[in-house]
DODOTOR-751444 format. One record per residue (C-alpha): residue in three letters; z, x, y. Coordinates in nm, 2 decimals. Each point is the difference from the previous one (the first is absolute). Example, Ala and Ser with C-alpha at 12.3 -4.5 7.8 and 13.67 -1.06 7.14 Angstrom:
# DODOTOR-751444
<node "ala"; <0.78; 1.23; -0.45>>
<node "ser"; <-0.07; 0.14; 0.34>>
//
This chain:
# DODOTOR-751444
<node "met"; <9.58; 9.72; 5.69>>
<node "glu"; <0.33; -0.15; -0.05>>
<node "arg"; <0.29; 0.06; 0.25>>
<node "ala"; <0.17; 0.23; -0.26>>
<node "gln"; <-0.28; 0.23; -0.05>>
<node "val"; <-0.02; 0.03; 0.42>>
<node "glu"; <0.32; 0.08; 0.00>>
<node "gln"; <0.01; 0.28; -0.28>>
<node "leu"; <-0.35; 0.12; 0.11>>
<node "trp"; <0.16; 0.05; 0.35>>
<node "glu"; <0.36; 0.18; -0.13>>
<node "ser"; <-0.20; 0.23; -0.22>>
<node "thr"; <-0.17; 0.09; 0.33>>
<node "lys"; <0.28; 0.01; 0.17>>
<node "lys"; <0.07; 0.31; -0.21>>
<node "val"; <-0.27; 0.12; 0.04>>
<node "leu"; <0.08; -0.03; 0.35>>
<node "ala"; <0.35; 0.17; 0.03>>
<node "gly"; <-0.14; 0.33; -0.13>>
<node "glu"; <-0.29; 0.00; 0.26>>
<node "met"; <0.23; -0.06; 0.31>>
<node "ser"; <0.35; 0.12; 0.16>>
<node "glu"; <0.30; -0.17; -0.13>>
<node "ile"; <0.06; -0.15; 0.35>>
<node "ser"; <-0.39; -0.09; 0.04>>
<node "phe"; <0.02; -0.17; -0.30>>
<node "asn"; <0.33; -0.20; 0.03>>
<node "thr"; <-0.06; -0.10; 0.32>>
<node "trp"; <-0.41; -0.13; 0.01>>
<node "ile"; <-0.08; -0.03; -0.40>>
<node "ser"; <0.31; -0.13; -0.15>>
<node "pro"; <0.10; -0.33; 0.19>>
<node "ile"; <-0.42; -0.10; -0.11>>
<node "glu"; <-0.04; -0.28; -0.23>>
<node "ala"; <-0.32; -0.05; -0.23>>
<node "ile"; <-0.07; -0.43; 0.06>>
<node "ser"; <-0.39; -0.01; -0.18>>
<node "tyr"; <-0.26; 0.13; -0.13>>
<node "glu"; <-0.33; -0.19; 0.11>>
<node "glu"; <-0.38; 0.03; 0.07>>
<node "glu"; <0.07; 0.39; -0.10>>
<node "thr"; <0.27; 0.05; 0.24>>
<node "leu"; <0.36; 0.05; -0.02>>
<node "asn"; <0.19; -0.22; 0.29>>
<node "leu"; <0.37; 0.23; 0.10>>
<node "arg"; <0.27; -0.17; 0.19>>
<node "val"; <0.19; 0.22; 0.28>>
<node "pro"; <0.32; -0.15; 0.20>>
<node "asn"; <-0.19; -0.01; 0.36>>
<node "asp"; <-0.27; 0.10; 0.20>>
<node "phe"; <0.17; 0.28; 0.10>>
<node "his"; <0.02; 0.18; -0.35>>
<node "lys"; <-0.35; -0.11; -0.05>>
<node "ser"; <-0.11; 0.20; 0.30>>
<node "phe"; <0.13; 0.31; -0.19>>
<node "ala"; <-0.05; -0.10; -0.37>>
<node "glu"; <-0.38; -0.01; 0.07>>
<node "gln"; <-0.06; 0.35; 0.02>>
<node "tyr"; <0.11; 0.04; -0.34>>
<node "ile"; <-0.27; -0.23; -0.18>>
<node "pro"; <-0.24; 0.28; -0.03>>
<node "leu"; <0.27; 0.15; -0.23>>
<node "ile"; <0.12; -0.31; -0.20>>
<node "arg"; <-0.35; -0.06; -0.11>>
<node "asn"; <-0.01; 0.37; -0.11>>
<node "ser"; <0.32; -0.05; -0.23>>
<node "ile"; <-0.14; -0.29; -0.14>>
<node "lys"; <-0.31; 0.14; -0.11>>
<node "thr"; <0.23; 0.31; -0.13>>
<node "ser"; <0.21; -0.29; -0.21>>
<node "tyr"; <-0.31; -0.18; -0.11>>
<node "gly"; <-0.28; 0.13; 0.04>>
<node "thr"; <-0.18; -0.24; 0.29>>
<node "glu"; <0.03; -0.12; 0.34>>
<node "met"; <0.13; -0.27; 0.15>>
<node "ile"; <-0.10; -0.17; 0.36>>
<node "ile"; <0.40; 0.05; 0.17>>
<node "gln"; <0.10; -0.30; 0.24>>
<node "met"; <0.33; -0.05; 0.16>>
<node "phe"; <0.14; -0.30; 0.16>>
<node "ile"; <0.32; -0.04; 0.18>>
<node "ser"; <0.29; -0.22; -0.17>>
<node "gly"; <-0.06; -0.34; 0.09>>
<node "ser"; <-0.42; 0.01; 0.02>>
<node "glu"; <-0.05; 0.09; -0.32>>
<node "pro"; <-0.30; -0.16; -0.19>>
<node "ser"; <0.07; -0.24; -0.29>>
<node "val"; <0.03; 0.15; -0.32>>
<node "thr"; <-0.26; -0.04; -0.23>>
<node "ser"; <-0.16; 0.18; -0.40>>
<node "ser"; <-0.26; 0.22; -0.01>>
<node "pro"; <-0.02; 0.22; -0.25>>
<node "leu"; <-0.10; 0.34; 0.04>>
<node "thr"; <-0.35; 0.07; -0.05>>
<node "leu"; <-0.08; 0.26; 0.30>>
<node "lys"; <-0.35; 0.14; 0.07>>
<node "thr"; <0.13; 0.35; 0.18>>
<node "ser"; <-0.36; 0.06; 0.12>>
<node "asp"; <-0.04; -0.30; 0.19>>
<node "ile"; <0.33; 0.06; 0.19>>
<node "pro"; <-0.06; 0.11; 0.39>>
<node "glu"; <0.27; 0.24; 0.12>>
<node "asp"; <0.28; -0.16; 0.17>>
<node "asn"; <0.08; 0.11; 0.36>>
<node "gly"; <0.28; -0.21; 0.03>>
<node "ser"; <0.16; -0.35; -0.09>>
<node "tyr"; <-0.31; -0.16; -0.10>>
<node "arg"; <-0.29; 0.11; -0.11>>
<node "thr"; <-0.33; -0.01; 0.19>>
<node "gly"; <-0.17; -0.36; -0.03>>
<node "arg"; <0.37; -0.15; -0.01>>
<node "ile"; <0.17; -0.19; 0.30>>
<node "asn"; <0.32; 0.14; 0.10>>
<node "pro"; <0.28; -0.27; -0.04>>
<node "gln"; <0.21; 0.14; 0.20>>
<node "tyr"; <-0.21; -0.03; 0.35>>
<node "ser"; <0.03; -0.35; 0.07>>
<node "phe"; <-0.04; -0.15; 0.36>>
<node "asp"; <0.34; -0.12; -0.03>>
<node "thr"; <0.11; 0.41; 0.00>>
<node "phe"; <-0.24; 0.07; 0.26>>
<node "val"; <0.12; 0.08; 0.34>>
<node "val"; <-0.17; -0.14; 0.32>>
<node "gly"; <0.02; 0.07; 0.34>>
<node "ser"; <-0.23; 0.12; 0.28>>
<node "gly"; <-0.22; 0.24; -0.10>>
<node "asn"; <-0.10; -0.20; -0.38>>
<node "arg"; <0.07; -0.35; 0.09>>
<node "phe"; <-0.40; -0.09; 0.04>>
<node "ala"; <-0.09; 0.18; -0.34>>
<node "his"; <0.30; -0.17; -0.17>>
<node "ala"; <-0.11; -0.33; 0.12>>
<node "ala"; <-0.36; 0.01; -0.06>>
<node "cys"; <0.09; 0.15; -0.45>>
<node "val"; <0.26; -0.31; 0.04>>
<node "ala"; <-0.35; -0.20; 0.04>>
<node "val"; <-0.17; 0.14; -0.19>>
<node "ala"; <0.21; -0.03; -0.30>>
<node "glu"; <0.11; -0.38; 0.11>>
<node "lys"; <-0.42; -0.14; 0.05>>
<node "gln"; <-0.15; 0.13; -0.27>>
<node "gly"; <-0.36; -0.05; -0.04>>
<node "gly"; <-0.31; -0.02; 0.27>>
<node "arg"; <-0.02; 0.27; 0.26>>
<node "asn"; <0.31; -0.01; 0.16>>
<node "phe"; <0.06; 0.37; 0.13>>
<node "asn"; <-0.24; 0.10; -0.26>>
<node "pro"; <0.01; 0.32; 0.00>>
<node "leu"; <0.34; 0.10; 0.14>>
<node "phe"; <-0.02; 0.36; 0.08>>
<node "leu"; <0.37; 0.14; 0.12>>
<node "tyr"; <-0.02; 0.34; 0.10>>
<node "gly"; <0.30; 0.26; 0.15>>
<node "gly"; <0.20; 0.30; -0.05>>
<node "ser"; <0.13; 0.09; -0.31>>
<node "gly"; <0.33; -0.16; -0.10>>
<node "leu"; <-0.02; -0.32; 0.22>>
<node "gly"; <0.00; -0.26; -0.28>>
<node "lys"; <-0.38; -0.05; -0.09>>
<node "thr"; <0.05; 0.03; -0.36>>
<node "his"; <0.31; -0.21; 0.02>>
<node "leu"; <-0.19; -0.30; 0.16>>
<node "met"; <-0.29; 0.08; -0.23>>
<node "his"; <0.21; -0.03; -0.30>>
<node "ala"; <0.24; -0.32; 0.16>>
<node "ile"; <-0.36; -0.19; 0.03>>
<node "gly"; <-0.04; 0.07; -0.44>>
<node "asn"; <0.36; -0.11; -0.04>>
<node "ser"; <-0.03; -0.32; 0.22>>
<node "ile"; <-0.33; -0.11; -0.15>>
<node "arg"; <0.08; 0.06; -0.37>>
<node "lys"; <0.27; -0.18; 0.10>>
<node "arg"; <-0.16; -0.31; 0.19>>
<node "his"; <-0.32; 0.06; -0.26>>
<node "pro"; <0.09; 0.11; -0.35>>
<node "asp"; <-0.36; -0.11; -0.10>>
<node "lys"; <-0.14; 0.28; 0.28>>
<node "ser"; <-0.16; 0.35; -0.10>>
<node "val"; <0.16; 0.23; 0.23>>
<node "leu"; <-0.05; 0.35; 0.00>>
<node "tyr"; <0.16; 0.28; 0.18>>
<node "val"; <-0.15; 0.34; -0.03>>
<node "gln"; <0.02; 0.34; 0.22>>
<node "ser"; <-0.35; 0.13; 0.15>>
<node "glu"; <0.09; 0.36; -0.20>>
<node "gln"; <-0.01; -0.25; -0.27>>
<node "phe"; <-0.28; -0.16; 0.01>>
<node "val"; <-0.21; 0.34; 0.06>>
<node "asn"; <0.11; 0.12; -0.30>>
<node "glu"; <-0.03; -0.27; -0.22>>
<node "phe"; <-0.34; -0.02; 0.13>>
<node "ile"; <-0.08; 0.37; -0.07>>
<node "met"; <0.11; -0.11; -0.36>>
<node "thr"; <-0.26; -0.25; 0.00>>
<node "ile"; <-0.27; 0.20; 0.02>>
<node "lys"; <0.10; 0.26; -0.20>>
<node "glu"; <0.04; -0.24; -0.31>>
<node "asn"; <-0.28; -0.29; 0.15>>
<node "lys"; <0.23; -0.29; -0.01>>
<node "tyr"; <-0.13; -0.15; 0.28>>
<node "asp"; <0.02; -0.36; -0.05>>
<node "asp"; <0.41; 0.04; -0.08>>
<node "phe"; <0.10; 0.15; 0.30>>
<node "arg"; <-0.24; -0.25; 0.21>>
<node "gly"; <0.15; -0.24; -0.24>>
<node "lys"; <0.37; 0.09; 0.10>>
<node "tyr"; <-0.06; 0.00; 0.34>>
<node "arg"; <-0.27; -0.27; 0.07>>
<node "ser"; <0.18; -0.24; -0.19>>
<node "thr"; <0.38; -0.05; 0.23>>
<node "asp"; <0.09; -0.21; 0.20>>
<node "ile"; <0.14; 0.23; 0.27>>
<node "leu"; <-0.03; 0.36; 0.03>>
<node "leu"; <0.26; 0.18; 0.12>>
<node "ile"; <-0.13; 0.38; 0.11>>
<node "asp"; <0.21; 0.27; 0.10>>
<node "asp"; <-0.09; 0.29; 0.25>>
<node "ile"; <-0.33; -0.08; 0.02>>
<node "gln"; <-0.09; 0.32; 0.21>>
<node "phe"; <0.04; 0.17; -0.39>>
<node "ile"; <-0.42; -0.10; -0.05>>
<node "glu"; <-0.14; 0.15; 0.36>>
<node "gly"; <-0.28; 0.25; -0.10>>
<node "lys"; <-0.04; -0.11; -0.33>>
<node "asn"; <-0.34; -0.15; 0.02>>
<node "glu"; <-0.04; -0.13; -0.34>>
<node "met"; <0.37; -0.19; -0.04>>
<node "gln"; <-0.09; -0.12; 0.39>>
<node "ile"; <-0.31; -0.15; -0.18>>
<node "glu"; <0.20; -0.18; -0.30>>
<node "phe"; <0.28; -0.13; 0.23>>
<node "phe"; <-0.24; -0.13; 0.20>>
<node "his"; <-0.14; -0.24; -0.23>>
<node "thr"; <0.33; -0.04; -0.10>>
<node "phe"; <0.10; -0.15; 0.30>>
<node "asn"; <-0.32; -0.21; 0.06>>
<node "ser"; <0.09; -0.16; -0.37>>
<node "leu"; <0.36; -0.10; 0.09>>
<node "tyr"; <-0.11; -0.09; 0.40>>
<node "glu"; <-0.25; -0.23; -0.14>>
<node "ser"; <0.17; -0.16; -0.25>>
<node "gly"; <0.31; -0.10; 0.24>>
<node "lys"; <0.21; 0.30; -0.17>>
<node "his"; <0.26; 0.13; 0.25>>
<node "ile"; <-0.01; 0.41; 0.08>>
<node "val"; <0.28; 0.19; 0.14>>
<node "met"; <0.02; 0.37; 0.14>>
<node "thr"; <0.20; 0.23; 0.12>>
<node "cys"; <-0.13; 0.30; 0.18>>
<node "asp"; <0.17; 0.31; 0.23>>
<node "lys"; <-0.24; -0.13; 0.29>>
<node "pro"; <-0.20; -0.27; 0.10>>
<node "pro"; <-0.39; -0.08; -0.15>>
<node "gln"; <-0.16; 0.16; 0.29>>
<node "ser"; <0.18; 0.31; -0.03>>
<node "leu"; <-0.14; 0.07; -0.38>>
<node "ala"; <-0.24; 0.25; 0.12>>
<node "lys"; <-0.16; 0.06; -0.39>>
<node "leu"; <0.00; -0.36; -0.08>>
<node "glu"; <-0.35; -0.16; -0.01>>
<node "glu"; <-0.04; -0.22; 0.28>>
<node "arg"; <-0.06; -0.31; -0.21>>
<node "leu"; <0.35; 0.04; -0.17>>
<node "arg"; <0.16; 0.05; 0.39>>
<node "thr"; <-0.17; -0.32; 0.10>>
<node "arg"; <0.11; -0.19; -0.30>>
<node "phe"; <0.37; 0.17; 0.08>>
<node "ser"; <0.00; -0.19; 0.31>>
<node "cys"; <-0.13; -0.30; -0.08>>
<node "gly"; <0.33; -0.18; -0.05>>
<node "leu"; <0.32; 0.10; 0.12>>
<node "thr"; <0.08; 0.31; 0.11>>
<node "val"; <0.40; 0.17; 0.10>>
<node "asp"; <0.19; 0.23; 0.05>>
<node "ile"; <0.36; 0.11; -0.08>>
<node "gln"; <0.20; 0.16; 0.27>>
<node "pro"; <0.33; 0.24; -0.08>>
<node "pro"; <0.31; -0.21; 0.05>>
<node "asp"; <0.20; -0.09; 0.31>>
<node "tyr"; <0.33; 0.13; 0.00>>
<node "glu"; <0.16; -0.36; -0.11>>
<node "thr"; <-0.31; -0.04; -0.25>>
<node "arg"; <0.20; 0.34; -0.13>>
<node "ile"; <0.36; -0.12; 0.01>>
<node "ala"; <-0.12; -0.28; -0.18>>
<node "ile"; <-0.13; 0.19; -0.26>>
<node "leu"; <0.28; 0.22; -0.06>>
<node "lys"; <0.22; -0.34; -0.03>>
<node "lys"; <-0.22; -0.17; -0.28>>
<node "arg"; <-0.01; 0.35; -0.21>>
<node "ala"; <0.36; 0.03; 0.04>>
<node "gln"; <0.02; -0.40; -0.07>>
<node "leu"; <-0.22; 0.07; -0.30>>
<node "ser"; <0.23; 0.28; -0.16>>
<node "asn"; <0.34; -0.19; 0.08>>
<node "ser"; <0.12; 0.28; 0.22>>
<node "glu"; <0.20; -0.02; 0.28>>
<node "val"; <-0.10; 0.20; 0.31>>
<node "pro"; <0.12; 0.06; 0.37>>
<node "glu"; <-0.25; -0.12; 0.24>>
<node "glu"; <0.05; 0.31; 0.15>>
<node "val"; <-0.16; 0.17; -0.26>>
<node "phe"; <-0.29; -0.26; -0.02>>
<node "glu"; <-0.02; 0.09; 0.39>>
<node "tyr"; <-0.05; 0.40; -0.07>>
<node "ile"; <-0.24; -0.03; -0.27>>
<node "ala"; <-0.19; -0.23; 0.22>>
<node "ser"; <-0.01; 0.18; 0.32>>
<node "asn"; <-0.10; 0.32; -0.19>>
<node "ile"; <-0.29; -0.10; -0.23>>
<node "ala"; <-0.25; -0.23; 0.19>>
<node "thr"; <-0.31; -0.02; -0.14>>
<node "asn"; <-0.02; 0.01; -0.41>>
<node "ile"; <0.18; -0.33; -0.17>>
<node "arg"; <-0.04; 0.23; -0.28>>
<node "glu"; <0.19; 0.34; 0.13>>
<node "leu"; <0.23; -0.30; 0.12>>
<node "glu"; <0.09; -0.14; -0.33>>
<node "gly"; <0.02; 0.37; -0.13>>
<node "ala"; <0.28; 0.09; 0.26>>
<node "phe"; <0.16; -0.30; -0.08>>
<node "asn"; <0.01; 0.09; -0.39>>
<node "thr"; <0.09; 0.34; 0.08>>
<node "val"; <0.29; -0.12; 0.21>>
<node "leu"; <0.13; -0.24; -0.33>>
<node "cys"; <-0.03; 0.28; -0.21>>
<node "tyr"; <0.17; 0.22; 0.24>>
<node "ser"; <0.28; -0.26; 0.02>>
<node "leu"; <0.05; 0.06; -0.38>>
<node "leu"; <0.15; 0.38; 0.06>>
<node "ala"; <0.14; -0.09; 0.36>>
<node "gly"; <0.25; -0.28; -0.14>>
<node "gly"; <-0.20; -0.24; 0.28>>
<node "ile"; <-0.23; -0.06; 0.25>>
<node "thr"; <0.04; 0.09; 0.35>>
<node "thr"; <-0.15; 0.20; 0.28>>
<node "glu"; <0.05; 0.33; -0.06>>
<node "ser"; <-0.01; -0.05; -0.40>>
<node "ala"; <-0.38; -0.13; 0.09>>
<node "lys"; <-0.04; 0.29; 0.26>>
<node "glu"; <0.02; 0.24; -0.26>>
<node "ala"; <-0.19; -0.19; -0.26>>
<node "leu"; <-0.29; 0.00; 0.25>>
<node "lys"; <0.07; 0.35; 0.13>>
<node "asp"; <-0.31; 0.10; -0.14>>
<node "met"; <-0.20; -0.26; 0.10>>
<node "ile"; <0.15; -0.04; 0.37>>
<node "ser"; <0.09; 0.30; 0.14>>
<node "pro"; <0.21; 0.05; 0.30>>
<node "val"; <-0.18; 0.31; 0.09>>
<node "ala"; <-0.33; -0.15; 0.03>>
<node "ala"; <0.10; -0.25; 0.21>>
<node "arg"; <-0.28; -0.25; 0.06>>
<node "lys"; <-0.23; 0.07; 0.26>>
<node "val"; <0.05; -0.29; 0.35>>
<node "thr"; <-0.34; -0.03; 0.17>>
<node "cys"; <-0.08; -0.29; 0.21>>
<node "glu"; <-0.25; -0.15; -0.28>>
<node "phe"; <0.30; 0.03; -0.22>>
<node "ile"; <0.19; -0.20; 0.29>>
<node "ile"; <-0.27; -0.24; 0.03>>
<node "asp"; <-0.03; -0.06; -0.40>>
<node "ile"; <0.39; -0.08; 0.01>>
<node "val"; <-0.03; -0.22; 0.29>>
<node "ser"; <-0.29; -0.22; -0.13>>
<node "asn"; <0.15; -0.01; -0.34>>
<node "phe"; <0.28; -0.13; 0.18>>
<node "tyr"; <-0.06; -0.27; 0.20>>
<node "asn"; <-0.31; -0.08; -0.28>>
<node "ile"; <-0.31; 0.08; 0.22>>
<node "thr"; <-0.26; 0.25; -0.03>>
<node "pro"; <-0.02; 0.33; 0.18>>
<node "ser"; <-0.31; -0.08; 0.12>>
<node "asp"; <0.22; -0.35; 0.16>>
<node "leu"; <0.17; 0.29; 0.19>>
<node "lys"; <-0.25; 0.21; 0.15>>
<node "ser"; <-0.21; -0.32; 0.12>>
<node "lys"; <-0.04; -0.20; 0.28>>
<node "arg"; <0.19; -0.33; -0.17>>
<node "arg"; <0.27; -0.09; 0.26>>
<node "ser"; <0.19; -0.28; -0.21>>
<node "asn"; <0.38; 0.05; -0.04>>
<node "glu"; <-0.03; 0.09; -0.35>>
<node "val"; <-0.21; 0.30; 0.00>>
<node "ala"; <0.11; 0.10; 0.43>>
<node "val"; <0.37; 0.06; -0.09>>
<node "pro"; <-0.07; 0.20; -0.30>>
<node "arg"; <-0.22; 0.20; 0.18>>
<node "his"; <0.27; 0.05; 0.27>>
<node "ile"; <0.23; 0.14; -0.28>>
<node "ala"; <-0.25; 0.22; -0.13>>
<node "met"; <-0.05; 0.13; 0.33>>
<node "tyr"; <0.37; 0.04; 0.09>>
<node "leu"; <0.08; 0.13; -0.35>>
<node "cys"; <-0.30; 0.28; 0.04>>
<node "arg"; <0.16; 0.07; 0.29>>
<node "asn"; <0.35; 0.04; -0.05>>
<node "ile"; <-0.07; 0.16; -0.35>>
<node "leu"; <-0.27; 0.26; 0.06>>
<node "asp"; <0.02; 0.01; 0.37>>
<node "met"; <-0.33; -0.04; 0.05>>
<node "thr"; <-0.11; -0.06; 0.37>>
<node "phe"; <-0.12; -0.32; 0.10>>
<node "pro"; <-0.38; 0.09; -0.01>>
<node "gln"; <0.01; 0.12; -0.34>>
<node "ile"; <0.13; -0.32; -0.06>>
<node "gly"; <-0.23; -0.19; 0.14>>
<node "ser"; <-0.25; 0.19; -0.14>>
<node "glu"; <0.07; -0.08; -0.36>>
<node "phe"; <0.04; -0.34; 0.09>>
<node "gly"; <-0.30; -0.08; 0.09>>
<node "asn"; <-0.07; 0.20; 0.33>>
<node "arg"; <0.22; -0.21; 0.20>>
<node "asp"; <0.12; 0.13; 0.37>>
<node "his"; <0.30; 0.18; -0.02>>
<node "ser"; <0.13; -0.23; 0.27>>
<node "thr"; <0.01; -0.29; -0.28>>
<node "val"; <0.18; 0.22; -0.28>>
<node "met"; <0.26; 0.07; 0.32>>
<node "his"; <0.07; -0.37; 0.01>>
<node "ala"; <0.00; -0.07; -0.39>>
<node "cys"; <0.25; 0.27; -0.02>>
<node "ser"; <0.26; -0.11; 0.27>>
<node "lys"; <-0.02; -0.37; -0.10>>
<node "ile"; <0.09; 0.08; -0.38>>
<node "ser"; <0.28; 0.26; 0.15>>
<node "asp"; <0.13; -0.30; 0.22>>
<node "glu"; <0.03; -0.22; -0.30>>
<node "ile"; <0.20; 0.26; -0.20>>
<node "asn"; <0.26; 0.02; 0.26>>
<node "ala"; <0.01; -0.36; -0.02>>
<node "tyr"; <0.09; 0.00; -0.36>>
<node "thr"; <-0.29; -0.22; -0.06>>
<node "glu"; <-0.16; -0.07; -0.38>>
<node "thr"; <-0.27; 0.25; 0.10>>
<node "arg"; <0.33; 0.29; 0.00>>
<node "lys"; <0.05; -0.14; -0.39>>
<node "asp"; <-0.37; 0.07; -0.08>>
<node "ile"; <0.02; 0.33; 0.20>>
<node "asp"; <0.24; 0.12; -0.20>>
<node "glu"; <-0.11; -0.11; -0.36>>
<node "leu"; <-0.36; 0.16; 0.12>>
<node "ile"; <0.21; 0.35; 0.08>>
<node "lys"; <0.15; -0.01; -0.35>>
<node "arg"; <-0.33; -0.04; -0.16>>
<node "ile"; <-0.22; 0.29; 0.21>>
<node "lys"; <0.29; 0.25; -0.02>>
<node "gly"; <0.06; -0.09; -0.42>>
//
């Protein structure tokens, strides 16, 4: 489709959209979008920035329906930030609507999201090993290096981002290699359709001929016996051919109770890496990256407010940041007050966070880049002993815990040990050492 035709198609679509949306929504989110090209059954659109893209994507189903209303056919919609658009090519309008899967975002299942790269991934203490493993897989194709790579962790911690980053990197370095990304649920649905239509050769040819298979949320095949048998043979075919397999999951292979033992052992035979929730510094870095991508000037105290109150999920963190940016359009600027107002339903001052000994241990361990188990261990090295003493001091002064109670929480230590630790930290605070600065920062994080 020539550029003029693409622009005409988009103008016709916008006329339909204008009648389906409020004027302010249309003018804010749809009007600034430009059509780039039509290729491979996909309409590519340009949006001004990442912030705009995150909100405009919610209208993709409506855009598809509007195109169908105007042209009687369906298209896949992709949105690109200005400056990252694909090269413009001409492609005839020969759509096969029955072949188009449901679109659940800016890319269809099986297509790598170009916005997810290693450059846009913020590395912190909780994901550093996972990031390094993914970079190694992307850079050292061939053989059985880290194969399979199994990434696991909670929702919204960056597993999918890393998986797409692998795909983008390999395609850039090795354009001749075949890279296939699929969500596990889609893999299951395709297999069900394969059984229904008796097209096993097509299904197996698709998944067993790729150079690298990226499969997201592998836990969806739990309890599906026929699916597990098929994936077992697919896995073996790729592995024995020296092809790479990367999987993500919400838990480690050993915890997939409804998975066949032979699959569990294969999932564990390569490299298994967990991704932890981001620490405070990483959350700040993520927010600053988002601000940079959206070309937004954000006060430091706003970063600190969001990072201090949303601690476990990157997706929620970015969602909160987008909410603050959107609210700032109405408030006339970004301030701590406007951020608090924008996030009042997400961060309720009434429902104040519950501070416990475990919570303090988590905050302190993240601050000093060690683990909670280190604080409770018998290790006496300075890098562990000092944070342990500080955590004990904070439990004593914030929670008013007794010395025996604190000792019990920190590996059943004697109360005299806790007394000595608290006294030592108190002396350092009075002497205005660096410890006092650390204590002030930790209290700020604990109390939010």
